[in-house]
N, C-alpha and C positions, 0 to 999 in steps of 0.2 A: 512610308517606307516603300521603296521599290524595288530594292535589290536584295539578295540575301547577305551581301557585305554590309549593308546597313543594320540588318538584324544582329549580326556578328558584333558590330561595333557598339550597339545598344546592350547588349549582353555583356560585353567587357566593361563597359562605363558602370554598369549595374553591378557587377561582381566586385569592382574595386571599391564602389560606394558601401556596399554590404561586408567588405571584409572578407569575402569568400576565399580569395586567393592568397590569403597571408601565409608566408613560409611556415613550414613544419616547425623551424627554430625559433618562432615568435610565439610570444603569449597572445591569446586571443580571449577577448571579453564580448560574449554575445548575449544581447539583450532581447527578450522576447517581445516582438512588436506585432503580434497578430491581433485581432479584434478585442480579445479578452485582455492582453496585456496593454494594450492602448487605452481601454476603458478604465484599467486599474491604476493608470498613471506611469506606465513604462517610457512613455516619450521623455518627460523630464529627467528620468533616469539615465536614458541614453544619452542625452545632451549633456549631463552633468559628468558622464565617464569620458565623453569626447573633449569636453573642456578641461577636465583635470590633467588627461594625458598630454593635451597640447600646453596647457599652462605650466606643467611640471617639467616640460620637455623629456618625457619618457620615451625611450627609444625601444624598439623591437617589440612593441605592444600595439594591437590593432584592436579597435572597436568596431564590432558589426552588429548586425540585427539577424533574428530569425522569425519565422513564422511561429506556429504553435510549438511550444517545447512539450505539451502534452499534461501539464498540471495546472490547469486554470485557476483551481481554488487557491494556488500559492502566489499568484500574479502580483506584482511584477517579478518576474524571473529573470536571473542573471547567471550565465554559466561561464566559468572561467577555465581555459584550457591552457595549462602550463606544460611545455613539452617534457615528457618523462615522469608526469605526475597524474593522479587520477584527476578526472573533471570535478571541478567543485560547482554545486548548483545552490545559488543563493535565492532565498524565497522571501516574498513580501517585503521587497526592497523599494525603500524611498530614496529620493535624491540625496537626504542627509546621510544615508549610509556610504555613499559613494566615497568620500576622503577616507573613511577607516579601511574599507576593502582596499584601496589603493595603496594606503601606508602599509597596513599590515601584511596582506595577501600579495599584490603585485610588487611592491618594494621589498618587503620584508619575508616573504617566502612562507608566511603562516596563514591559512584560511581563517576567517573570522567565523566562528563556531555559532556565535548567537544568530546569524542569518541563515543558518543552514537547518535542513531537517536532521535531526539525530535520533537514532534509535536508542532507547533507555531501556 
């Protein structure tokens, strides 16, 4: 890097890659990919979400990544932001849970309770 413009270009490329600039009208799926998430298997989860969204040609949904979400003992963590609804945080997610979350929550509008922390 030699100029400030190069830094801005790198920033914009990274923001797009991470899904940071998703429009407020879009659903965002964010996978925690800090060290604890990666160590717990979050990368295959992230890859599975990206693949499922692409293969099913789902529009207005972005898949991004975040650093530490703050609940390391529940990794891998996935947060789903649907406009106008509370954020849903999924815990202990494996790649095998992705298709159910896509079908029931992203497409069906109903969060999958068995992958969330519930208060009883």
